[in-house]
N, C-alpha and C positions, 0 to 999 in steps of 0.2 A: 504494500499499500504506500502510495505518496503522501508524505506528511504535508498538512496545509494549515496556514494560519489564515483567518478569516475575521473581517469586521463588516457587520451588518446593521441595519436601523433597528431591528427588534430581535427578541429572544427566538420568536416564531421562524424569522428569515435566517438567524444563525443557526437553529435547529435543523432547518433544510439543507444548509449547506454542508454541516457536519453529516448529516444522513447520507448525502450523496458522496462525500469523500470517504466514508467508512464502506461504502459499497464499490469502491474502486476509482472513484472521481478524482480529478485534478483541482488545480486552482480555477480552472475556466469552469469546470462543471459544477463546483461548489458556489462560485460567485453567480453564476446563471441561476441556479436554483433558489438561492438566496434572494435574488431580484424578482424572480416570477412570484414568490410569496408576498414581497412588498405589493407587487401590483394586485393583490387580493386584499390584503389587510390594512394597507396604508391609504384608507378612503380620504380623499380630498388632497393628497399628495401625489399619487400615482396610481395609475390603472393600466389595463391591457391596451387601452387606446392611448398609448404615449409614444413619445419619441426618445431617443437616446443616443448615446455613444458607448462604445466597448473598446477600450484600448487594452491591448496585450501585448507583453513581453513573451515571445515564444521561449522554450527551452533553448532553442538554437536559433539564431537568425536575428533579423531586425524586427522592432516593434511596429505595430500596424494599429489602426483605428478603424472600426467598423462605424460608419455613419447611418444610423436608423433615425434620423432627427426628422421633425415634421416638415411636411410639403405643402405647398399653397394648392388647394384643389380647385375645381370649376371648369374642368375641360369642356368647352363648346356650351357653356351655360352663362346667363347673364349674372354678373357679381353684384353684391349688394343685397342687404336685407337679412331678416332672420336672426337680428340681434339687437339687445339693448344694454344700456350701460348700468352698472351699480357701483355704489361706493361703500368700502368697508374699512374699518379701523384697523383691521389686520395688518400687522407689519409697519405700524404707524401711520396708516392712511393710504389706500391706494383705489384707484379707479380701474375696474374690470370691465371688459365687454364680454357677455355670455350669451346662451341661446344656440340654436341648430346653426346658425350662421358663423359661429366661432369655432366650429370643429374644423381643424385641420386633418391632413392626412397623415395617419400614424404609420410608424415604421421600427419601433423598438424590438418587436418580437423577431422580425427579419434579422435584425442585427445580432440579436442573442443567437439564432440559429446559425448564421453564418460564422459567429466565431466559434460555435460548438463545432461546425463541420470542419473547421480548419485544426482546432487545438483541443477539442474535447475528448473525453474518452469513453464514458459511458453512454448508453444508448439516449437519445433525445427523450423518449417517454419517461425514463427514469429521472431525468433533469426536472421534468414538468409535474411528476408524481407528488412531491411535497405540497405544491400549490393547489392541487386537486384535494388532498387531505385536509388542508386549513379550509378551504372553501365549504367542503362537505360538513366538516364539523362545526362550523360556525366559528367566529372570531370576536373578540372584544376590541374597541377602537384603543390605539395607543395614545399616549399622552400628546404626541405632536398632530394627531388627527383629530382629536377631541379639541384640542386648543383652537385648531383653525375652524372646524365645524362650529364652535361656539359662537364664531363670528358670522358665518355664511350659511348656517343650516338652513335658514329660511329665504334669504335673498338668492343664494345659487341653488341649493340642493332641495329647495321647498316647491319650485314651480312646476316640476315634473312629477306625475302621480307615483310612479315607480320609485324615484328618487327619494320623494318624501317620505313614503312607507318604509323604505329601507333604513333611514337613519334617525327616525324620530319615534318617539314612544306616543302613548295615548294622549300625554298631556302637550304634545307639540315640541317637546325638548329633545334635546340629542340623546340617543337611547344609550342605556348602560348595559342592556342585553347583548348576548352574542348576536351577531349580524350573520343571518343565512340569506343570501341574495339570490331569489329564483332565477333560474336558468344559468347561473355563472358556472356551477359545476360541470353542466354539460358542454358549455363551450370550452372549459379547459381540457375536458377528455377529448374534445375535437382537436385542440391544438396538440396534445400529446400524441395522438393517433396518427393524425394527417400532416402535422407540422405546421409552422407559422404561416404558410401560404393560404392557410384556411380563413386568416383575418383579411385576405386581400383578393384572392380569385374564387375561394371556397364560400361555404354556407354563412359563415359570420361577415365577411366582407359584403355579402349581398344583403344581409339583413341590416347592417350597419348603414350603408350608403342608402339603402332605400328609404329607411326611416328618417334620416337626416333630410334628403330632398323632400320627403313628404311633409316635414314640419318647417319647410321654408330655407333650409340651408343649401350650401353649394357642394358638399362632399358627396360624390356618388360613388357607385360600384366601380365605374370605369376608372376613377382617380386611384382607388385602392388597387386595382388590377395592374395599372402602369407603374406603380411604385417598385423602386428596386433600391436595395441597401448599397452603399459605395464603400468600398475598401481603399483606405488612403495610408501611405507611409506617414508614421506620427511625426509631430513636430519635436525635433529634438534640441536639446539644450545641454551644454556640459558645465556642471557645478562641482568644483572640487574634485573628487574621485568617482562622483556619479555622472552617468548620462541619463538624464530625465526624458521622457517623451509624452507628449500630450496631445490633445485634439487639434488637429490643423484646421484651417478655415473649410467650411463656412461657420464653424464654432469660433465666435469672437473671444470666448472665455480661455480657450487654450493659448490663443495668441497674447492675451493678457499675462497669463501665467508666465510664459516665455520671457516676454519682455519685462516683468518685474523681476525675476530671476535674474536676468542678464545685468539690469540696472542696480540690483542690490550689491553687487560686487563683492560677493562672498561674505556679506553681512548677514546676521550678527556674527561676530568672531569669537565672542564669550559670554553666552546669554544675550539677552536683550537690554543693552544700555540705553539711557535717554537719548544719546546721539544717534544711536542706530534707529530707534523709534521715529525720531524726526526725518532721518534719512528715508525710512520705508514710508512716511506720509508724503515727501515729495516724490517718490517713486510712484506711489498709487495716483496722486495728482496727475502727473504726467502721463501714465499709461491711460488711465481711466478718462482722462480729458481728450486724449486722442482718439479713444474709442467713441466718445460722444461726439466728437466733431468730424471724425473721418470714417471709421469703421462702420458705424451704425447707419450712415446716409451713403456709403458707397455703391456706386452701381456694380463694380466688381470688387467683391470682398478679399478675393484671394490676391489680387493684385495689390490692393491696398494693405494687405496685411505683409504681403513681401517686401513691400516698399518701406513699411513703418520698421520691420524686423531688421532690414539692412542698415538701417541708421541708428539702430539702439545699442548703444555701449555706454558705460559710465560716464565718458566724456561729454554725451550728448544730454545729460539729464536737464541742465539748466535751459537748453533751447527747447526741448520737449515740453516744458512746463508752461511755454507760452500758450426672478420669476419663481414656485413649490416642487420639489425634487426630491429624489431619494438615491443613494449610492450604497455601493457594495465595493470592498476591496478584499483580494485573496493573493497569496503568494504560496508556493510549494516548494518542497526540497529538490525537485528536478531543474529548478533555476527558472520557474514560470511564473508570471505576475499577471492579474487581471483586474482591471478597474472598470466599473460600469456606473454610469450615471444615467438615469431615466427621468421623465417628467409628463405630466399631463396639464401643466399650467394649473390654474386656478379651478379648472373644471367648468363645462359648458352648464351643467346642471342636469342633463338628460342621460337616462339609461336606455340605450337601444334595445327596442323591443325585441324579445325573444333571445336575448343575449346574456342578460345580467351585467352587461358592460357599461360603466360609466364612461361618458366621452369627454375628450379633452376641449380645452379652449384656446388653443394655442395661438390661433388668429386673433384672439382678444386680449392677449397679453400685451398691453399698449407699450410697455417698455422694449418689447422685442419687434415692434412694428413701428418704427420711427417714421415711416412714410405713410402711415395710415393703414386703415381697416381695408383689406381687398384689393390692395394697390398692386401687389406682385403678380407677375405672369404664373398662370398655373403650371406646376411642375417644379417651381422654384424653391429650394431649401430656405426655411426661416432662419433668421439669427438665433445663436444659443449662447447661453452664459457657461454652458458645461465645460468641465476640464479634467475628466478623469485621467490620471496620470500613472505612468509606470517608470521605474528606473532600475539601471543595472550598475552595480559598482564592478571596479576592475577585477576584485577577487571572486565574482560570481555571485555575490549577494544580489537579491531582487526585492523590490518594493513596489506597491501599489497604494495609491493614496486618491482621495477625491472628496467631495462635499456637496451636499445641497447647499441652498441659500440665496438663489436668484442672483441679484448683481454682488452678492458677498461670496460667490463661489470662488473666484479667482484670488481675492485678497485673503481669504481663509486657507486655501492650499498653499499659497505661497508663504504665508507666515510659518505654517506648521512645517513646510519643507525646509525653509531657510533655518529655522530654529535646530531642525535635526541633522542637516547635511553640513551646515556652516557653524552653528551656533553651540554645539557640543551639548545639546540637549538630548535626552532620551526620547524616543518615538512618542510615548505617552505624555511626558513632560512638554514636548513641543506642541503637542495638540491642545493640552490643557492650558497653556499660557495665554494670558489676556491679549486681545487683539486690538487693532484700530482699523477704520474704515472710512475712507473719503467718499462721501456721498455727494452726487452731481459733479465734483471735480472741476467746478469752474466757478470763480468768484463773480457775483457777490452770493449766489445760492449755495455755494460750497458748504458743507458741515463735514468737519472731521470729528467722528466718533470714536471715543475710547472707551473699551470696555471696562467697568469698575467692579462688575459682578457678573457671572457667566450667563450669558442670554443666547438663546437659540436664533437671534437676529443675526449673530455673527457666524452662523453656518452650523455644520455638524460633521466635521472631518472624521472619516473613518481610514485606517491604513492598516496593512498587513506587510510583514517583512520576513524574509527566509534568509538567514545569514549563511555564508559558505560554509561555517562549522557545524551547520544542521540545527542551529537554534533558530526558533520561530518566535516572533513577537506579533501580537494582534492588539490594536489602540483604538478606542472609540471615544468620541467627544462627550464629555460629560455635559454638553449643552443640549443635548438629545437623548433619547432612550436608546442609545447603540448598545450592540451586544457583540462580544467577541468569542472566537474559538481557537484553540490550537489543537489539531487533531493529527496524532502521532501513532504510528504503528506500535 
């Protein structure tokens, strides 16, 4: 059996990864099994109607990222309509567009399956089996889901009859009973038996597309049938003895992580000194400001990202100053690492009839659609903050790391990585350390937020490490209900 270290968002997800690892699975199998469970029990954070990225460091060869991120639908249809805006005080206050017209074309399951095809070991149906078990037995909401739903259980999850019945008790409050969502088990069994393609060209894709169109949205079965995951070389950055690899464009999150790590110039050098923290704020201001002014509005994100990274080094810092997710990390004793981040946005509020699947609202995540609702050409990938990252050290040690947290993903990952790789901190200590985050990144609106007590606002980093000497480390963020496992033969 291959030894596996795993960090997951919940005990149920960690149990799933451990179950699959003990059945002969490796880091990829364990990470995917854990992620599939989050798509069942992290209601409000992620669902089977999600987009995401899988970054893999194979046991041999170069790292790659599977892009299963959201795509603009609407082929051959008139765009617009089927949406409305709500305001929630969640996350300090945010405006969200929901409804059938906010549903983008999902792709995360195809990305998971592609990573499994390339580097998984146990059969696909065994990877999906723990998610089926959780859905069949019923599950209680975790603290992150409950926290979010307390804000939006009525405004987002209350307009659709199936959704309202699933998350509310008889008094109209968020239920404390185990959730058993009608049709969800059958959907997962189809995914286990027929593969992820059933969400696109199969029965589930048909049911989802037809229901969205019938209710006035723009995602149709043809959009789902046309979708394909894209495999790209990961975006690599050398820091000290580590080669770190993260998501390439169109994920702007990975670009921001790579740029910040380069600009940090191997800081912190001995813990986080006040001077290091001030330097970190300058770095965040420079990189996030560039994102706001260039990357978020670029016609060609890949070209803009290349041009930005080409001029990023510590000497350019002075010149440069001018969305709900879930993450799983796993590493194994064979030298393999897998980092997976997935999201369904804030949720559209609807469950597709006959599927038990809550649908995403990624078209309605206003911070990811800088040019406005329904303005992209059908088939275009949306922007993303996600940055699942893997690393390999010269001695063969491997690392997987990532975080949920919308705009705080890049800053959370960078601070944890820098503290561990350069700052002399242990992995758990680096994740636990207080964080800073530059919000808006342009004066006079800029706000530098400094964490004085642990808060889920600053992300929820999960990391797994397999050292060359066989030692395994898994670390979860105390800001969220993370769970860790080290599975040894």
